N, C-alpha and C positions, 0 to 999 in steps of 0.2 A: 504494499499498498504506500502509494506515494504521498508529499505533504498536502497536495490541494484534495486528496481523496479522503484523507485524516479529518481535516477541517469540515468536509462535506458531511461525512458521515456522523460528525459531532453535531452539526447542525440539525440533520436528520432525526438525531436521537433527542435532540432538544425541543424539535417541533413535537414531536411525539409525547415527550414529558409533559410540555406545555398545555396539551389537551387534557393530560391526566389531572395535572394540578388546576386548572381552571374548572374541569369535574367536580372536582375535591371541594374548592371551594364554595363553588355554586351550592351543592347538596350539605352545606353547614348548617344545622339549625341555628337559630338567631341566639338562642339560650347557650349554645355551644359556644358561639362566636365571641359571646359575652364573656362568658367564664373562662375563657383563653386569652383575654385581649391584652393582658399584660404578661402572660407567660413567655419567657424566653426559650425558645424551642432548639438553639442551634449555640455553640461557642462562637465567639468572636473571629476567630480564626476561619469558620464556614460561611456564616451568612450574616449579615446585620439585619434581623427580622425579630419583632414579637408578635406575639398573637396565633391565632387558628390559621387565618389565610396566609396560603405559601406562594403566592402569584409575585410577589416582589422578588423571591430568590430567583425566579426565571432570569429576570433581567441581569441580575448580577452574574449569574452564570452564563447567560448570552456575553456578558462584557469580558469574561475571561476567553471564552472561546475566540472573541475577536482580538483579545490580548496575543492568544497563541498565533493567530494567523500573521500578525503583524511580526511577531518575532520570529516566525519562519520564512517571511519575506525579507526581513534585514539580515537573515541568517546569523541570528545570536547562537551562543554556545549550547553545546548539547545539554549540558547540565540545567541552564534555564529555562531551555524548551521542558525538560525533563519534569522540572517542579510545576510548571504551569499545568502539564498535561496530569500531573498526580493530583492537583488542586482541583481541576475539572472532574476527574473522575471520583475523588471524594465527594465534591458537591453533588454531582449526581447520585451517589450512593445515599447520602444524607438526606437529600430533597424526597427520594422513594422512601427511605426509612421514615419521615416524617410523617407522610401520608398515611402510612401503612399502620402508625402509633397513634394517630389523633383519638381516637376512641379511649386509649390508654390514658391520655393525657386528659382528655375530659373527666375519664372517671375518677383518676387522682386527684382533680381539681374540686370535684364534689366531693370526695371525702374530706380533704382539708377544709373546705367551706363548712362541711358539718360538723367537723370536730370542732371548729372555732363558735359555731353557733352553742352547741353542747356544753362548751368552756363557758363561754358567756351567761348561758342559764344556770349554769352549777354555781357560777360565781354572785349571779343574781339571786339565786336560791339561799345560799350561804349569809350574802348581806342581809336578806329578808330575814332569815333565823335569828341573827343579831341585832336587828333593828329596834326591837321591843313592839313590833307590830305585826309577830308572827300569828295573830288572832286572825289576819286576813288570809284566806286561803292561799299557800304557797304556789297552786295551780294558777291562779291570777297573775302571778308575776310574769308568766310565760306567753303573756299574750297581750298584745297592745289593746285590742278589742275588749278584752275581760277587765283590763286596766280602767278604760274610759267607763265601763259598766260601774265598776266599783268607786270610782270618783263620782259618777253621777249620784250613786245611793248615799256616799257621805255628804254629797252636797244637800240632798233633800234631807238628811238627817241633819244638818247644821240649821237649815231654815226651820226645821221643827222643834229644834232646841231652841231657836232664838224666838221662837213664838211662844214656846212655854216659859222663857225667863221673861217675856212681856207679860203675861198672864198672872206669874206669879209676882212681879213687880208691881203691879198694879192690887193683886190681893193683898200684897204687903202695906201698902199706901192707904187700905180701908179696912183691913181687917181688927179685930180686938185685939189689945196687948198680949191677951194670955195665949193667942195663938200665932202670934207674929215668931217665936222661936222655931217653931215647925216650920213655916212659910219660909224664913232665912235659912234652915237647913236644906230644905227643897231647893231654895234659890242657889245655895252655894254648890249643890251636888250637881244642878243643871249647867252651872260655870265650869265646873271640873269637866263634864262630858263634853260642852262646848270646845275647852280647850284641847281635851284629847280628840274630838272630831277633827279640828283645825290641823292639828299636829299630821293627823293620818292623812288630810288632804293634801299638804305639803309632800308628805312623803311618797303618796300616789303620784303626784305630779311630777316629782323628781325621778321617780321610777319609770315615768311613761318616756320624759326626755332623754333617760339613760338607755332605754328599750330601743326608741327608734334612732338614735344616733348612729349605732352600726348600719340600720337599713339604710340610711341618707348617704352615707359614705359609701356604701356598695353601689348606688346609683351614680355617682360622681366619675 
């Protein structure tokens, strides 16, 4: 095989590989493409490329073949030409391997994401147990929807307690002196409940912000 035949054969192989790469990229589900968006699938010596789509690698490989053709035309040393040929071969192999392992990369990223979610939930659960509000069901802490339901529940309790305090305060202003002590005790109890309810509201609001923050970061 002469030099021109070598370059022609490489270009033919690249055309075939490019079609495979374009088909690979087109068939990627959006969720998988997003999952691999920041994954480095090659070392810097092979390709400069991140993410699931492999089309950018084709042009880099084409540039190598063009470089080889110029080296042959300029009759550069055999060692230089050999290094370029090896690089081209390595890139062909790496690109084919990457297409074959996309599903494996997706699965690994899914497992890592799941592990991070479990770690976050365990951390939240531990924080909840140590918070002093463990009378709020722990399963509530794992869902923003349940947290909002719990928040609304406590906001309604706050309104009811405030209404009860107004009733007791009005009663205290008009009741007989002998009944004042009992009303004052009830009023004190309601204020304590109000304080605890408001602490719980602040705690739940903080949990909502902490729960949703990682979700917001994942969508950036």
